[in-house]
C-alpha positions as CSV (number, residue, x, y, z in Angstrom):
1,M,-102.7,12.0,-4.4
2,S,-106.1,11.4,-2.9
3,G,-107.9,9.0,-0.8
4,E,-109.7,8.9,2.5
5,L,-108.8,10.5,5.8
6,T,-106.9,7.6,7.3
7,S,-103.8,9.0,9.1
8,L,-104.7,11.5,11.8
9,P,-104.0,10.5,15.4
10,K,-106.9,9.3,17.5
11,R,-109.1,12.2,18.5
12,R,-109.5,13.1,22.2
13,K,-113.0,13.1,23.8
14,G,-114.9,16.1,22.7
15,E,-112.7,17.0,19.7
16,K,-114.4,17.6,16.4
17,K,-113.8,15.3,13.5
18,P,-111.3,17.0,11.2
19,K,-112.7,18.2,7.9
20,R,-111.8,16.5,4.7
21,H,-109.2,18.2,2.5
22,P,-111.4,20.3,0.1
23,W,-109.8,18.7,-3.0
24,D,-109.3,15.2,-1.5
25,W,-105.6,15.6,-1.5
26,Y,-104.3,12.6,0.5
27,V,-100.8,11.4,0.1
28,E,-99.7,7.7,-0.2
29,Q,-96.1,6.7,0.4
30,A,-93.8,5.4,-2.3
31,W,-93.9,1.8,-1.1
32,V,-97.6,1.6,-2.2
33,T,-96.5,2.1,-5.8
34,H,-93.4,-0.1,-5.4
35,R,-95.7,-3.0,-4.3
36,L,-97.8,-2.5,-7.4
37,C,-94.7,-2.8,-9.5
38,D,-93.7,-6.0,-7.6
39,F,-96.9,-7.7,-8.7
40,V,-97.9,-6.2,-12.0
41,D,-95.7,-6.3,-15.1
42,M,-94.7,-2.8,-16.2
43,D,-93.6,-2.3,-19.8
44,P,-90.4,0.0,-19.9
45,A,-91.4,1.1,-23.5
46,V,-94.6,2.7,-22.2
47,T,-95.0,6.2,-20.8
48,Y,-96.6,6.4,-17.4
49,L,-98.8,9.3,-16.3
50,D,-100.3,10.2,-12.9
51,P,-102.9,13.0,-13.6
52,F,-103.4,13.6,-9.9
53,C,-99.8,13.5,-8.8
54,G,-99.8,15.8,-5.9
55,K,-96.2,15.9,-4.6
56,G,-95.2,13.5,-7.4
57,T,-95.0,10.3,-5.2
58,I,-96.3,7.8,-7.8
59,P,-94.3,9.0,-10.9
60,E,-91.1,9.3,-8.8
61,A,-91.6,5.7,-7.5
62,L,-92.2,4.5,-11.0
63,S,-89.0,6.4,-12.1
64,E,-87.1,4.6,-9.4
65,R,-88.1,1.3,-11.2
66,G,-86.6,2.5,-14.4
67,L,-89.9,3.6,-16.1
68,T,-90.6,6.8,-17.9
69,A,-93.1,8.5,-15.7
70,F,-94.6,12.0,-15.3
71,G,-97.3,13.7,-13.3
72,T,-99.8,16.6,-13.8
73,D,-102.3,18.1,-11.3
74,K,-104.8,21.0,-10.9
75,F,-102.3,22.4,-8.4
76,D,-98.5,22.6,-8.1
77,R,-98.1,20.8,-4.7
78,G,-94.4,20.9,-4.5
79,E,-91.1,20.5,-6.4
80,S,-91.0,17.1,-8.3
81,R,-88.7,16.5,-11.2
82,C,-91.6,14.5,-12.7
83,F,-94.1,17.3,-12.6
84,M,-95.2,18.4,-16.1
85,G,-97.5,21.3,-15.3
86,L,-100.9,22.2,-14.2
87,H,-103.8,20.3,-15.8
88,D,-107.4,19.5,-15.1
89,F,-107.8,15.9,-16.0
90,L,-111.6,16.1,-16.1
91,G,-111.6,19.4,-18.0
92,D,-112.0,20.0,-21.7
93,Q,-108.3,20.5,-22.5
94,V,-106.0,17.6,-23.5
95,H,-102.4,17.5,-22.1
96,L,-99.6,16.6,-24.5
97,L,-98.8,13.6,-22.4
98,E,-102.3,12.2,-23.0
99,A,-101.5,11.9,-26.7
100,E,-98.6,9.5,-26.1
101,P,-98.9,6.5,-28.5
102,E,-98.1,4.1,-25.7
103,L,-99.5,5.3,-22.4
104,S,-100.5,3.8,-19.0
105,I,-102.1,5.8,-16.3
106,I,-101.3,5.0,-12.7
107,M,-103.1,7.2,-10.1
108,N,-104.6,7.7,-6.6
109,P,-107.7,9.6,-7.8
110,P,-109.8,12.0,-5.8
111,F,-112.5,10.0,-4.1
112,S,-115.5,12.2,-3.3
113,Y,-114.6,15.9,-2.8
114,Q,-113.7,18.8,-5.1
115,E,-113.5,22.4,-4.0
116,G,-115.0,21.4,-0.7
117,A,-118.2,20.0,-2.3
118,L,-119.2,16.3,-2.5
119,V,-119.1,15.0,-6.0
120,R,-120.8,11.6,-6.3
121,G,-119.1,9.1,-8.6
122,L,-115.9,11.2,-8.8
123,A,-113.4,8.3,-8.7
124,E,-115.4,6.5,-11.4
125,Q,-115.4,9.6,-13.6
126,C,-111.6,9.7,-13.3
127,I,-111.2,6.0,-14.2
128,R,-113.5,6.2,-17.2
129,R,-111.6,9.3,-18.4
130,A,-108.3,7.4,-18.0
131,L,-109.7,4.3,-19.9
132,S,-110.7,6.6,-22.7
133,I,-107.0,7.9,-23.0
134,A,-104.7,5.0,-22.0
135,T,-103.5,2.6,-24.6
136,H,-102.1,0.0,-22.1
137,K,-102.8,-0.1,-18.4
138,V,-104.8,1.9,-15.9
139,A,-104.2,1.4,-12.2
140,A,-106.2,3.2,-9.5
141,L,-105.6,3.1,-5.8
142,L,-108.9,2.8,-4.0
143,P,-110.5,1.9,-0.8
144,L,-111.3,-1.9,-0.6
145,K,-115.0,-1.1,0.0
146,W,-115.1,0.6,-3.4
147,Q,-115.9,-2.8,-5.0
148,A,-119.2,-3.1,-3.2
149,S,-121.6,-0.7,-5.0
150,A,-124.7,-1.0,-7.0
151,G,-123.8,2.2,-8.9
152,R,-120.5,0.7,-10.1
153,Y,-121.9,-2.7,-11.2
154,R,-121.7,-1.7,-14.9
155,L,-118.1,-0.5,-14.5
156,F,-117.0,-3.9,-13.1
157,T,-119.0,-6.1,-15.5
158,D,-119.1,-4.3,-18.8
159,P,-116.4,-5.8,-21.1
160,A,-115.3,-2.3,-22.1
161,T,-114.5,-1.3,-18.5
162,R,-114.1,-4.5,-16.6
163,P,-110.8,-4.5,-14.6
164,A,-108.1,-7.1,-15.4
165,A,-107.4,-7.7,-11.7
166,T,-107.5,-6.3,-8.2
167,Y,-104.6,-6.4,-5.9
168,I,-105.4,-6.0,-2.1
169,L,-102.8,-4.3,0.0
170,C,-102.6,-6.5,3.2
171,E,-100.6,-3.7,4.8
172,R,-102.8,-0.7,5.4
173,P,-101.2,2.5,4.0
174,S,-101.4,5.8,5.8
175,M,-102.7,8.6,3.7
176,P,-102.5,11.9,5.6
177,P,-103.9,15.2,4.1
178,G,-101.1,16.7,2.1
179,D,-101.4,20.1,3.8
180,Q,-101.0,18.5,7.2
181,I,-98.0,16.2,6.8
182,A,-95.5,18.7,8.2
183,A,-97.6,19.4,11.3
184,L,-98.3,15.7,11.9
185,G,-94.5,14.8,11.8
186,K,-93.9,11.1,12.3
187,D,-97.6,10.5,13.1
188,A,-98.5,11.2,9.5
189,W,-97.4,7.7,8.4
190,A,-98.4,5.7,11.5
191,H,-102.2,5.4,11.6
192,G,-103.5,3.7,8.5
193,K,-107.0,2.5,9.3
194,I,-108.5,1.9,5.8
195,D,-108.0,-1.1,3.7
196,Y,-106.9,-0.2,0.1
197,M,-106.4,-2.1,-3.2
198,W,-105.0,-1.4,-6.6
199,V,-107.6,-2.0,-9.3
200,V,-105.8,-2.6,-12.7
201,W,-107.3,-2.5,-16.2
202,D,-105.5,-3.6,-19.3
203,K,-106.7,-2.3,-22.6
204,R,-105.0,-5.2,-24.5
205,V,-106.5,-8.0,-22.5
206,I,-109.9,-9.6,-23.0
207,P,-111.8,-9.4,-19.7
208,A,-112.2,-12.7,-17.9
209,E,-115.4,-14.8,-17.8
210,D,-116.1,-18.1,-16.1
211,R,-117.2,-21.2,-18.1
212,Y,-120.9,-20.0,-17.8
213,G,-120.1,-16.7,-19.3
214,N,-120.3,-14.8,-16.0
215,P,-117.8,-11.8,-15.7
216,Y,-115.3,-11.9,-12.9
217,V,-112.2,-10.1,-11.8
218,P,-109.2,-12.1,-10.5
219,T,-108.1,-11.0,-7.0
220,Y,-104.6,-11.1,-5.6
221,W,-103.3,-10.3,-2.1
222,I,-100.1,-8.2,-1.7
223,P,-98.4,-9.3,1.5
224,P,-97.2,-6.8,4.1
225,R,-93.6,-5.7,3.9
226,D,-91.0,-7.2,6.2
227,R,-91.5,-5.7,9.6
228,E,-87.8,-5.3,10.4
229,A,-87.2,-3.6,7.1
230,V,-90.2,-1.2,7.8
231,A,-88.9,-0.5,11.3
232,Q,-85.5,0.4,9.9
233,L,-87.0,2.8,7.4
234,R,-88.9,4.5,10.1
235,L,-85.8,4.9,12.2
236,E,-84.0,6.4,9.3
237,A,-86.8,8.9,8.6
238,A,-87.1,10.0,12.3
């Protein structure tokens, strides 16, 4: 659902920098989730929830892999068969799906803005909330630079919140603002400029440590898709 402004065409000289979407609604393509499924074991007996589903891209991609997946959001962004209603994930109410006995949360969380205002630590709030609800995995799509932060040191090192692994997308995804996709046309998916990764937590796995007792998180690289296949998909979408 959300991310950084990565997909707008190059600005002309003198043009103002476009404003961020007020709710950090930036849309990833389905292949981003499919690549996660290619590298991370997904249990078909588990229910999958995206609490920031936007147009429903993530739950629909998971459904295409034969998984039971649903999405909620603060706004109804479009017609998705996986959409299970309006819900504020950081609010006081609990959605029925959050009470599933076996639940994984896969999401592209908002990074820094809500209602047009900067909210520091927003993505971390979303992750900590997900970790308090999920029984199995939590996977969050985040900018690669998100790893380097003094403020998130405890999140990455505390055994209760330390990720199981990070998966770097070596193909940069485009993430246009959801309300501008139609106007951008084919350019919406052609200008990825930010490196992204999937950060994965597993509530059932003991966090890794080296032989000296230092915490660490294994890192994997997800290779780019085949160029010819990608070119063919773009031709079909044109």
